[in-house]
C-alpha angles and dihedrals in degrees: 000000000000090000091053094051090049090051091050092050091047092049093049092048093047091051090056091045091049091051091049090048092050092048091049092046091049092049091048092048092050090051092049092047092051091048097044103041108003091250089285095136096052092209 
C-alpha cells in the first residue's frame, strides 16, 4: 500500500517533469532554428 502510493506520487511528478522538459526542449529548438536558419525550413 505504501509502495503503491509512492509509485503514484512518482508517476504524477514525472509526468509534470516530462511536460516541463518537453516545453523547454521545444522552446530551445525554436530558438536554435531561428538563430541557425531564420525559421525558413519550418521544421
